[in-house]
N, C-alpha and C positions, 0 to 999 in steps of 0.2 A: 591555516589548518581548517580543512573542511570537516563537516560533521562526521562524515563517514570515516574519516582518519583518526576521530578521537576515541579514546578508551572509555570504558564504563567505570565508574567509581561506585562499588556497592556499599561503601561506608558512610555514604551521605544519603539524606532522606530529604524529599522536596514536598511542599504543599502549595497548592493553587487555591487562592482565595477569590471568590467572585463578590467583590464589594459593591457598594452603591454606584460608585463612579470609576473604580479601577479594579484591574485583575492584577493581583499581587502573587508573585512566585518567589517563596522563600526556600532557600536550601541550606541545610545546617548538618552538623556532625555532633553525635552525642558525646557528652563528656560525663565526668563523675558527678555524683549527688543530683541526679536528675537535671543537670544543666546542659547546655548546648553552645556550640560555637556556630555563629551564623556565617556561612560562606558566600552567600549571594543574596541580593535582594532586588527584585525587579518589580516595578510598578508601570502598567500599561493603562492609559486612559481608554475607557469605552463607555458605551451609552447606558449600561446598567440593565436593570430589569424593573418590572412592575407588574402586580397582579398575577405573579407566578409565571411570567414570560419575559424572555429577553427582548429589550426594545428593538435592537437591530441584530438578530440572529445571523444574518448573511456575513457580517463583519467578524464574527467570533473566530473562525478558523485563523484568520490573518493576525487578529489580535493575540490569540493563544501562541501562535507560531512565532511572533515577536518576542513574547516574554521567554519562551523556551530558548530561542537562538540567542538572545541576550545573555540568559544565565549560563548557558553552555560556553559561549565565548569567554565569559568571565571566569569560569570555573576551569576552562580548557579540558573538559571531559563531558561525555554524553550522560544525560540523566537516565538513571536506570528505572526509577519508579517514581510516581507522583500520587499523593494523596489528594484528592479533590474535595475542597469544602463545599458543603450544599447549604445555601442560604435558607432561612426558615420559610420563605415564601414557596419553596419547593418541597417542603416537609410537613408532615404532621405525626402525632404520636398516637399509639394505642397501648393498652395495659393487658397483661395476661399473667396468671399465677401458674407457676411451674410447681408440681407436687412430686415428692418422693417418700415413700413409706418403707418401713423396715419391720421384719417379723419380731424383733426385740430391739431394746435400746442400744444405739451404737453412738460412738463419739464421732461428731461431725468433723470431717477433715476437708482440706482445700480440694482434694481429689474428688470427694463426693459433690462439692459444690460445682466443680469444673464438669463432671459427668452429667449433672443436672441440666446444664446448658448445652452440653454436646448432644444430649439426646433429644433436645427441643428441635422440632423440624423446621422452625423459622418460617412456616408458611404464612404468607401474607394473605389476609382475608380480602384484599382489594386487588382487582385485576390491573389497575392503573398504576399501582405503587409496589416498591420493593423494600424489604427491610435492609437498612444499612448499619443500624446500631441497636444493640440490646444491652441493657444494663439493669442491675437490681435496684429497686427503690428502697426495699427493706425485706427482711426474712421473718417468717413465723415459725418458731420451734414448738412441736407438738400442736396445740390449738390456740394457745393465747399468749406465748412469749414472743413479743415483737422485739427484734434486734437488727443491727446493721453488721454484726460480726458474729456469725453463728459458729465459727470454727472453735473447736474445743468443747462445745456443749453436747449433752447427751440427749438423744431424741429417738422417738419411733416414727416420727414425721417431721419433714421440713417442707416449708413452702417458700418459694422465692416470688415475690410480687415484682414483676419485671415490666420495664418500659421499653417498648420498641419505637424506634424512629423509621419512618418510611419516606422514600424519595420518589418523586414522579419518575416513571419509566422514561418519559420523554426527555427529562433532564439527563438521565443516565446514558441514553442512547445517543443524544446529541453531542454531549461532552466526550463520551467514550469513542464514538467514531472519529471526532477530530483528532483526539490523542493518537489513536491507532494510525490514522492516515499521516501523522507526524512521526511515526516511528516509536511512539511510547506504548509499549504492550503491557507493561505492568502498572496498574493504576487501581485505586480503590476510592470509595467515597466515605466521607465523614460528615457528621453534622456539626455545622458551625455553632449552633446554640448549646448542644451538648458539651462541645470542646471548651466553650466559654464558661459554662456552669460548673464544670469539674475543676477547671484550672483557676479561675478567678475567685471562687468562693471557697473559703476553708471548709474542710471536711466536717467539723463539728456543727458549723452552721448548716451545711447541706443536710445533715442527719435530722436536724429539726425542721427543715424546710426553708427554702429561700426564693427570692423573686429577682430575676435578672432581666434587665431592660436594655436592648442595644438599639440606640437611635442612631441611624447612619445618615447619609446624605439624602437619599430618597426613599428609604425603607426603615421600619422599626419592627423588632421582634420582642415578644414578651414570654418569658419562660418560667415555669414553676420547677425549681430544682429540688429533688428529695433523694437523699442518699447518693448513689453514683449515676442516677438517671433523671429524666425529665418527666415529671408529672402531667405537665401540659405545655403546649407550644401554640402560640398564635402570632400573626404578623400583619402588618398593613402597609400599604405603599405611600409613606409620607415621613419626611425626616427634615433634617436641619437645611437642606438645600431649597426647601419651599420657603423658609423664611428669608433666605437671599433673594429668591425670585420675587417674593412679596415687596421687599424693600425697592428692588430695581424698578418694578412695575409702578408702584404708587408714587415713588419719589422722582420717577422718570431719569434713572441713572443707569450707567452701564452695570453689567453683572459684576465686573471686578470692582468698581466703586462700592457696590452693594456688600460684596463679600468683606472689603476693608472696613466698612461701617459697621458690619456685624461683629467684627472682632474687637471693636471698641465699645461696644454695648455693655452696659451694666444692668442686669435684670433686676428691677425693683419697681414696685407698684408706685412708690412715691420718690422719684428721683431728686436727690439734692446735692448741692456743691457745684453744679455746673449747669449751664443752660443749653449747651449745644455740643455735638461731636464734630470734630474737624478732620477732614481727609488730608492726605499729603498734598493733594492738588489745590488745597485752600478752601474747598466747599465746605459749608457748614450746614449742619441739620439739628433742628430743635430736638433736645433729649426727649421731652414728653411725646413729640410726634413719632419719633423712632421707636421709642419703647411701646407705644400703643400698637404699632404694626407688629412688632415682634411678639408682644403678649397675645395679640390675636391669634396668630398661627400657633404659639405655644399652647394656648388653651384648647385649640382643636386637637393637637397631638395628645395632650392629656386626657381628653374625653375619650379618644380612641383606645388609649392604654387602659383606662377604667373599664371600657367594654370589653377588651380582651380578658382582663383579670376576672370580671364577673361571668364571662361565658365559659371560663375553665372550672367553675364551680369547685374551687378549692380554697376553703376558708383557712387562712393563716392568722395567727394572733396579730394585733395591731402593733406590737413592739417589733415584729419581723420587718426589717428596713426594705425599701425598695432599692436594689442596687443597679445603678445606671452606668453604662459604659457606651462606647462608640463616639464618633466625632461629631455627631448632629447637634448635641446639647451640652456635652460636658465641658466644652471650652468657654461657655459664657459665663462671665464673672456674675456672682450672685444667683446662679441657677440652682444651687442646693437649697437655699432658703425658699425660693419661690416653689420648688417642687415639694418641699416639706409642707408648706401651707396648702398647696393644691391637693395633696393627697392624704393629708392630715395623718402622717405616720412618718418614722424616720427615713431619711434618704442617705444613701452612700454613693459617692462618685468612685467607681473602681477602674483600675487599669492593670496590665500585665504586671507580673511580680519581678520580672527580669529588669534590672535597674536601666540597662541601655535602651530598653524598649518600653518603657513604662508610660506610654501615651494611650489615652482611651481610644483613639482612632486605629491603634495597632492590635486592639484586644482580640479581634477575630482571627487574624493572621497568626499571631503569637500563640494563641490557644490552640489553633490547629496544629502548629508545629510541635507544641508539647504533646498533644494526643498522638501524633503520627510517630514521634521519636519513641514513646513508650510502647506503641504496637510493634515498631520495627525492631527494636533492640532484643 
């Protein structure tokens, strides 16, 4: 059956996630209790991105086409719409306060809140970027009553302190034009970092303020989550793949051997109990030497995370944990203790809540899918 002969299934929703090393296309159907049934999952290897640019942009169309074709063959239907996840390297945030006053005290309703946002013109103050997400950090009732849930309260004035996430117009035009050329006319853009923040971190923690760090293969994002939005967002082009590259280069081994070696590593400053790591092919490498190589790169990643946090000028109490996700660091045995000592604060390793997909390297894709389903239904 050719694509032109396939029917459209409007009951399913698809998300496309541009990861550090793979393009992931997930298609699912919404079910009860905010759950979903995954209908198709496609991963296409690609060159990734760095410093806010795709490394091989000329290959993107073919790689996106492969993902769509594979999914449609698996589903036996045409994709109707796609929500495109935008990595942090193509985004930034700004903050604005929306204000509504009343001639006398009124009871705040959901409709008043909805109208407050509907009346917002969403104009971007930047010609190079466009707004893709806006969400409340918190509300202020009258002049001094701060709350995350204003509905039901009485007020003559309400303010919504709002986070806006903007995407580079070049990213939108590049991906949008590819999708349209492939027959996908309905598409929208969502922030990966916002999706992760609201899905992976519980509401009561977000209302107090939370820090989420997604370390992937060649990129890392650092977000300050507050309420239903992002108070701050930074990123840099460094991730777990650089550790593999360091091992391969310094130890003069293949990339595949370095990746196997990395999976055996136990992150500790004082390794005990064994003298070497042994690969399946019989090669042995001293634990102390391997760990020094890994820790050298880890120290660099942590320093950049610290710079991101300090540049966002958002002081959170020291008891607020750093929530790490992504496949770049979370799979290392012993990484939680190392990070706790490095940052001198609590550290959590978090993953998607769905039991079948509770791997940190799936955090971005599953979080996007959750957000898309909530928008679509």
